[in-house]
C-alpha positions in Angstrom: -10.7 -26.2 25.2 -13.1 -24.7 23.4 -16.4 -24.0 24.7 -18.0 -20.6 23.1 -16.8 -20.5 19.2 -17.9 -17.3 17.4 -17.3 -17.7 13.4 -17.0 -15.0 10.3 -18.5 -15.1 7.5 -21.2 -17.4 7.7 -22.8 -16.2 4.8 -20.3 -17.7 2.5 -19.6 -21.6 1.9 -16.3 -21.5 3.7 -17.6 -20.2 6.6 -20.6 -22.3 7.0 -19.3 -25.5 6.5 -16.5 -25.0 8.8 -19.1 -23.2 11.9 -21.3 -26.8 10.8 -18.3 -29.0 11.2 -17.1 -27.4 14.8 -20.9 -27.4 15.7 -20.7 -31.2 15.4 -17.8 -31.4 17.6 -18.4 -33.2 21.0 -16.0 -30.6 22.9 -17.8 -27.3 22.1 -20.7 -26.0 23.5 -21.6 -23.3 21.3 -20.9 -21.9 17.8 -22.0 -18.8 16.9 -22.2 -17.7 13.3 -22.0 -13.8 12.1 -22.3 -12.3 9.2 -24.3 -9.1 7.5 -26.7 -11.3 6.2 -27.7 -14.8 6.9 -26.3 -17.5 4.9 -27.7 -19.1 2.3 -27.4 -23.3 3.7 -28.4 -24.9 6.5 -26.2 -24.0 9.5 -27.1 -27.1 11.4 -26.3 -26.5 15.3 -24.9 -23.1 14.9 -26.6 -20.3 15.9 -27.2 -17.0 13.5 -26.2 -14.0 14.8 -26.5 -10.9 11.9 -24.1 -8.2 13.2 -21.7 -6.4 10.7 -17.4 -7.2 12.0 -16.6 -3.1 10.7 -19.3 -2.2 13.0 -17.7 -1.5 16.7 -20.9 -3.5 18.0 -19.5 -6.6 17.5 -17.4 -6.2 21.2 -21.2 -6.3 22.4 -21.4 -10.1 20.7 -18.2 -10.6 22.1 -19.1 -9.8 25.4 -23.0 -10.3 25.5 -22.0 -14.3 24.1 -18.5 -15.1 26.2 -16.7 -15.8 23.4 -13.4 -17.1 24.3 -12.9 -18.7 20.7 -13.0 -16.9 17.7 -12.3 -18.1 13.6 -12.1 -15.4 11.1 -13.5 -16.7 7.9 -14.4 -13.4 7.1 -11.9 -11.8 4.6 -13.4 -11.6 0.4 -11.8 -13.1 -2.0 -12.9 -10.9 -5.3 -14.3 -7.8 -5.6 -17.4 -9.1 -7.3 -18.6 -10.9 -4.4 -17.7 -7.8 -2.5 -19.4 -5.0 -4.2 -16.6 -3.8 -5.4 -13.0 -3.3 -4.9 -13.6 -0.8 -2.0 -16.4 -3.0 -0.4 -14.0 -5.5 -0.5 -11.0 -3.7 0.7 -13.7 -2.6 3.8 -15.0 -5.7 4.4 -11.3 -7.4 4.7 -9.3 -4.6 5.9 -11.1 -2.6 7.7 -13.3 -5.8 9.1 -10.5 -7.6 10.3 -8.7 -4.6 12.4 -12.8 -3.7 13.8 -12.6 -7.9 14.6 -9.1 -7.7 16.8 -10.3 -4.4 18.7 -13.0 -6.5 19.6 -11.0 -9.5 20.5 -8.4 -7.1 22.2 -11.2 -5.7 24.9 -12.7 -8.4 25.5 -10.3 -10.5 28.8 -12.2 -13.8 28.4 -11.1 -14.6 23.9 -8.3 -16.8 24.6 -7.5 -18.3 20.7 -8.0 -16.3 17.9 -8.1 -18.7 14.5 -7.2 -16.6 10.9 -8.3 -18.4 7.3 -5.5 -16.4 5.7 -4.1 -17.8 1.7 -0.6 -18.1 0.0 -1.8 -15.7 -1.7 0.6 -12.9 1.1 3.4 -14.7 -1.1 1.9 -13.4 -4.3 3.4 -14.8 -8.0 6.2 -13.9 -10.0 9.0 -15.0 -11.9 11.2 -14.7 -8.9 9.4 -16.5 -6.8 11.7 -19.4 -5.4 10.9 -22.6 -5.9 8.8 -22.7 -2.8 8.0 -20.6 -0.1 8.2 -20.9 3.6 6.6 -19.4 6.5 9.6 -17.0 7.2 9.8 -15.9 3.4 8.5 -12.6 2.2 7.3 -12.0 -1.5 9.4 -11.0 -4.1 6.1 -9.6 -6.1 4.9 -6.0 -5.1 1.2 -6.4 -4.3 -0.7 -3.7 -5.4 -3.9 -4.2 -5.3 -6.9 -7.1 -4.6 -6.5 -10.3 -2.5 -2.8 -10.3 -2.1 -2.9 -6.7 -1.2 -5.4 -7.7 1.5 -4.1 -10.5 3.1 -0.4 -9.2 3.7 -2.7 -6.6 5.9 -4.9 -8.6 7.3 -1.6 -10.9 8.9 -0.2 -7.3 9.7 -2.3 -7.0 12.4 -2.8 -10.1 13.6 0.9 -10.1 14.3 0.2 -7.1 15.9 -2.7 -8.3 17.8 -0.5 -11.4 19.2 1.9 -8.8 20.8 -0.7 -6.7 22.1 -2.2 -10.0 23.3 0.5 -12.4 24.4 -1.8 -14.9 26.5 -4.0 -15.4 23.1 -3.3 -18.4 21.2 -3.3 -16.9 17.4 -3.4 -19.7 14.8 -2.9 -18.0 10.9 -3.6 -21.0 8.1 -1.9 -19.8 4.7 -4.0 -22.4 2.5 -3.7 -23.1 -0.8 -6.6 -22.6 -3.1 -9.4 -24.5 -1.5 -11.3 -26.8 -4.3 -13.8 -30.4 -4.8 -16.9 -30.7 -5.3 -18.7 -28.1 -3.8 -16.7 -25.2 -4.4 -17.6 -22.6 -5.9 -14.6 -20.3 -6.8 -12.9 -18.2 -9.4 -10.6 -20.8 -9.9 -13.0 -23.3 -10.4 -15.5 -21.3 -12.3 -12.0 -21.0 -14.3 -11.8 -24.2 -15.2 -15.4 -24.5 -16.0 -14.9 -22.2 -18.6 -15.4 -24.6 -22.3 -11.9 -23.1 -23.4 -10.1 -22.5 -21.1 -8.1 -19.2 -21.6 -3.8 -19.1 -20.8 -0.9 -16.8 -20.7 1.3 -18.4 -23.9 4.8 -19.1 -22.9 3.8 -20.0 -18.9 2.6 -23.2 -17.4 2.0 -22.0 -13.7 2.5 -25.1 -11.0 -0.1 -24.9 -8.6 -1.1 -26.5 -5.3 -4.6 -27.3 -4.1 -6.6 -27.8 -0.7 -9.5 -30.0 -0.9 -12.4 -28.2 0.9 -12.6 -30.9 3.4 -9.3 -30.7 4.5 -9.4 -27.3 4.7 -12.3 -27.8 6.9 -10.5 -29.9 9.2 -7.6 -28.1 9.5 -9.7 -25.2 10.7 -11.5 -27.4 13.5 -8.4 -28.6 14.8 -6.6 -25.5 15.2 -9.9 -24.5 17.0 -9.6 -27.7 19.4 -5.9 -28.1 19.7 -3.6 -24.8 20.5 -1.4 -24.3 17.9 -0.4 -21.1 17.9 2.3 -19.9 15.1 1.8 -20.0 11.1 1.2 -22.5 8.7 1.1 -22.8 5.3 -1.6 -25.4 4.2 -2.0 -27.6 0.4 -2.0 -31.0 -0.3 1.2 -32.5 -1.7 2.7 -32.5 -5.0 2.0 -29.8 -7.8 0.7 -30.4 -11.1 0.9 -27.7 -13.9 -2.1 -25.6 -14.9 -1.5 -27.7 -18.6 -1.6 -31.1 -16.9 -4.8 -29.8 -15.1 -6.2 -28.7 -18.2 -5.6 -31.9 -20.2 -7.6 -33.7 -17.1 -10.5 -31.8 -17.9 -10.1 -32.5 -21.4 -11.2 -28.8 -22.7 -9.9 -26.9 -25.3 -7.4 -24.0 -24.3 -6.5 -19.8 -26.0 -3.4 -19.2 -25.9 -3.3 -15.4 -25.5 0.0 -13.2 -25.2 0.8 -11.7 -21.7 -1.0 -7.8 -23.4 -4.0 -9.0 -23.3 -4.6 -11.5 -20.8 -6.2 -9.0 -19.0 -8.7 -8.6 -21.3 -9.4 -11.3 -21.3 -10.2 -11.6 -17.4 -12.1 -8.6 -18.2 -14.1 -10.7 -20.8 -14.6 -13.6 -18.3 -16.8 -10.8 -15.9 -18.8 -9.2 -18.1 -19.5 -12.9 -19.7 -20.6 -13.2 -15.4 -18.4 -17.0 -15.8 -15.9 -15.9 -13.2 -14.3 -12.9 -11.2 -11.2 -12.6 -11.5 -8.9 -9.9 -10.4 -5.2 -9.1 -11.7 -3.5 -10.8 -8.9 -5.0 -14.1 -9.6 -4.3 -13.5 -13.7 -0.5 -13.2 -12.5 -1.0 -16.5 -10.1 -2.4 -18.6 -13.2 1.0 -17.1 -15.2 3.5 -17.7 -13.0 2.1 -20.3 -10.5 3.4 -20.6 -6.7 4.5 -23.3 -4.4 4.4 -23.3 -0.7 6.8 -25.2 1.9 4.2 -27.8 3.7 7.4 -29.0 6.5 6.0 -27.1 9.3 1.9 -28.1 8.4 2.9 -31.6 10.0 5.8 -31.1 12.1 4.2 -28.5 14.0 0.6 -28.5 13.3 -0.2 -32.1 12.9 -1.9 -32.0 10.3 -1.8 -34.7 7.4 -4.3 -34.0 4.6 -6.3 -36.8 2.9 -6.2 -35.3 -0.3 -3.6 -34.8 -2.6 -3.2 -31.4 -4.7 -3.6 -33.9 -7.4 -6.3 -36.3 -5.7 -7.9 -32.9 -4.4 -8.3 -31.3 -8.5 -9.5 -35.1 -9.9 -12.1 -34.8 -7.0 -13.6 -31.4 -7.8 -13.2 -32.6 -12.0 -15.7 -35.8 -11.2 -18.2 -33.4 -9.8 -17.8 -30.7 -12.6 -21.1 -30.3 -14.2 -21.6 -29.2 -18.2 -25.1 -27.7 -18.0 -23.6 -24.3 -18.5 -21.2 -25.0 -21.4 -23.4 -24.3 -24.4 -24.5 -20.6 -22.9 -20.6 -20.3 -21.5 -19.0 -21.1 -25.2 -20.9 -18.6 -26.8 -20.4 -15.4 -24.0 -16.7 -17.1 -24.0 -16.3 -17.0 -27.7 -18.2 -13.7 -28.9 -16.0 -11.7 -25.9 -12.7 -12.9 -27.3 -14.0 -11.9 -30.9 -14.1 -8.6 -29.8 -10.7 -8.8 -28.1 -9.2 -10.0 -32.0 -10.7 -7.6 -33.7 
């Protein structure tokens, strides 16, 4: 059972939530939260260590603290939150490489838990109804989180081959959603007028933020090696989600979707990337049989319930300002 756990990426919400939840688990002695900047949220019993996983010095932290379990939540989802696409790739790919190199050299490390994403499957018109963990993506990853997630998982598999004594768990999670989640997806659904791609109605799966945190706790305290898809039961279509919100839609031809994403980014309403536009065009579904049969996890929230919990807490304070910004940007597109 884990005694000294190091959690990466604690300056962001998901990493902070996971670190706090682990620190509250009586079976864990110490939780170290690692990041280059201090977290915005209170970490409770978590001890913060300022360190950059892109720097080989992270190996000294692991050795000095006798870390036996590493929980990697430090993958960045959007370029805006990382300071640009090049910085995003450096954090995600180079950071993971350095972290794994440090773990490989540390004989005391016995467990690695990686928070990955179902974005590794991409999104496209030839996708199967449900991706299983053994399936390869049909769509070609050109850039963004999808490409980074594929590379990160490749390095994790290489580490698992080199250190067969380490229990390696990779959690491919659907988009987190809930009252506290602030992400490109939740900001998209918070827009006063929601742009969609004409002729498409994406199939969506979500994982409630509380279920995501609990799944990472389970992987940390139990020995559950393997790769697992995690999502709430069922799906909802994009049109159903927007109807639940009671928001109007703006249907755009596919050739203007990337331009609309640029307008939304410039207005600072949401930080959208091309792979996220593709996802909102085609959607994605994953099979969660292994989540139950091997990982032993049952989400408390279905996809629809997770979305409704987010919807119930959705604020309206910025709607007027956001409406003006979006209307101005879309007017410029039409012109």
